[in-house]
N, C-alpha and C positions, 0 to 999 in steps of 0.2 A: 352800744351793745351791752346787754346785761351781763353781770358777773358770771352767771351760770353758763351763758353762751360762750363767753371768753374761755372759761375753763374747758368746755367741751371742744372748742376749736384747737386749743393748745394740746389737748390729749390726742386729737386726730392728727395734728401736725407731727407730734412726737412719734406716733405709731408709724406714720409714713416714712419717717427718717430711720426708724430702728428695726422695722420688721417687714416681712412680706406676708400677705394674706395666704394662709396655708391652703385655702380652697381655690386659689388662682390656678387655672389650667396651665399657665406658663411658669409655674413655680420651679420646674426642673431646669429651665433655661436661665434662671436668675439666681439660684441658690445652689451651693454645693451640698448635696444630700449625703448623709452617712447611713450606712446599712450594717445590720447584723446578719448572722447566718440564717436566722428565721425569716429574713426579708428576701431570700433568694427566689428566683423565678420558679414557678411551679408549672408542670405540664397539665394541661386541661384538654378536654375534647368537646367540640361542638359540631353537631351534624356530621360526625364521622371523621372530622379533620382534627388532628392533634396540633396544638400550638402552646406557646409558653407565655406566662404573665410577666410583666415588668418587675424589675427589682423594686421592692417596697410597695407593691400593689395593695397589700392588705393593711398597711399602716393606717392608723386612725386618721392622721392628718392628711392622708391622701384619699379619703373616702369619696370625695366628689371630683377628683382630678381625672381628666382624660389623658390618654397616652397615645403616642404614635403606634403604627403597625408597620413592622419591617417584614417585607415579603422576601424570603430568600429563595431565589430561583434555582434552576437545575445546577447540580453539583454541590450546592449548599455552602460554598466557601464564604459567602457573604455573612452568614450567621456565625461561623467559626471565628472570623476576624472581628466581628462585632462584639462577641462575648469576651474575647481576649483583650480588646482595646477600648471599647466604648460603652459597654452595657450599663455600668453604674453611673457614667457621666450623662448618658442619654437613655434613661429607662424606656423600654418599649415592649409591646407585644411582638413576638416573633413567630412566624409560620414558615415552615419548610414546604414550599409549594413546587413540586416537581412537574409542572405543567407549562406548556408553551404556546397554545393556540389562542385565537381570538375568542372562541367559545369558552375556553378555560378562563380567560379574563373576565368574561361576563359571569361565569359561575362563581368566580372569586368575589365579584361585586355583590352578587346575591348573598353569598355567605357572610360577607362583612356586614351587610344590612341586618341579616338574621342574627348574627352574633351581638350586634348592638341592641337589637330588640330583646335579646335574652339577658341583657344586663352587663355585658362586657363593655368597659368604658374606652372604646376605641375612638380616637379623634380623626374623623374623615378629612380634616384639613391637613393631616400629617400622615399620609400613606406613602411608604417608601419601598423601592424595589432594588435589589442588587443580585447579580449573578454573573456567571462566567460561561463563555463558549455557547453551548446550546441554551443555557439559562439566559444569556443576553441576546441571542438570536430571537428568543421568545419574548424579550422585554417589550418590543413594539406591539406584537399581537396582544399581549396581556393588557397593555395600556389602552389599546383600541377596544378590547372587550369591556374593560372597566368603564370606558367612555360611554359605551352603550347603556350602562347602568347609571349614567350621570355622575360618575365618580372619576377622580383623577389621582394619579400618583403625584405627590408634591415634588418628588425628585427621584431620579433613577441613576444608579451606577451601572454602566454597561462596559463589560470587559471582553473584548475580542469576539464579538458576535460575527456571524458570517452570512446573515441574511437580513432582510427588512431594513432598508436604509431610509425609508420615508415614514416618519412618524405622523405627519400631517400638521397643518397650521393650527387647527383648533386645539389639539392636544399640546403642541409645543408652546402655545400661548400660556398654558397653565403649568406645564410640567418641566422642571429643570432637569438637565441631563449632563452627566460627565462621562464621556466616551474615552476608553483607553484601548490603544492598539500597539502591539510590538511590531516594528518594521521588519523583524525576522520571522514573523508569522507568515501564513500562506499568502500568496499574491491576491487570492480572492478576498480574504478577510481584510487586507489592507485597502483593497479597492472599495469594498462595501463601506468601510469606515470613512474613507475620503468622500464617498458619495453622500454619506450621512451629514458630513460637515457642509458640503455644498447645498444640500437640501435645507439645512438649518439657516444658512445664509440667505436662501431665497424666500423663506416664509414671510408673509406679510407682517406677522407679529414681530419680526426682527428687522423690519425695514429701517428703524431708527436706532437699532442696537449699536452700542459702542464696542468695536472690536479691538482687542489687544493681543499681543503674543509675547511669551516669555519662555526662557530656557532655564533649566536647573538640573541638578544631579541628586536631588533629595532621595530618590528611590534606588540609587546605585547605578542607574542608567542615565545617559544623556537624554533629556526629555524636553520637547517643545510643546507648549500648551497654548492653544488659541481659546480666548474667552469672549463670548458675546454677552455684554452686560446691558440690561434694560430694567426698567422700574427699580433701579438701584440694586439689582441683584444679579450675580453671575448665573444667568439662566442656562447657558450652554458652554461647556468646557470640553475641549477636544485635545487629548494628549497622545503624541506619538513618541515611542521609546526606541531609540537607536540600539540595535543589537539584542532586543528582547524578543523571545519567541512566544509560543502559545502558553502563557502562564498568567495566573491572576495575582500572584504574591506581591510583586514589586509595587503595584499601585496602592496596595493596602498598607505599605510602610509609610506612606505620606500622612503625616500627622494632621494635615488639613482636610483629609478625605471625609471622615465622619462628621467633623464640625460643619463642613460644607453641606453634607446631606441633610443633617438635622436642623440646619438654619432655615430650610425652606418650608413654607406653609402656604396653603391656599388663602389664608387670611391676608397675605400680602399681594395677592394677584388683583 
């Protein structure tokens, strides 16, 4: 090897050991980013829908970086907990989407494509949904509508929905889900939640999934969580909370919740 080539190789090796390519789309997941007040999210509007940019979106070093989109369903509790707990650790676009039907999901898919065409750097491998009650009853229809646009949520946090227990194998194959239900909620909601668990167990995509069960009190309630793991990822998690009623708050106190959500990407499917 010529001396010039040796020097170049040493420089490349040193760079790999000491820094991360600032144009890497996965930069947020490998580096702790620092922000100033000027880096705060800004409200923008596209095709009549208001949404917020990620922390640091306009920073020079992030000019080519793509970001997840967090869709906050009905009641909007998902974005409030995200901003108070995870927004600077997992910068993302955020849209408050108060819609629940399958046609609304298809409209969301069309809007996402249009926003990308308009120059917003949304990573379609990392679309996420969270919501509570009606917001999570609508999570399955929104996912089905998105599917009609050949798009998928990489992961969904569903809290106490009371309808739509069948997501379907094709979507479940791509979309991770963490379902939360309080056992002191209505009988109907608990029944729907347990039906969703049985449906997940029956899907062909989970035929070889490894099932585990664990109990804890991290949220202030006794909680039992069933996890179906496949392709080395916890693709379905189902948590029952003893003594908890119709409330979203406790599950968001789990420090593992947002790391679980943002760990999922269609790149791994």
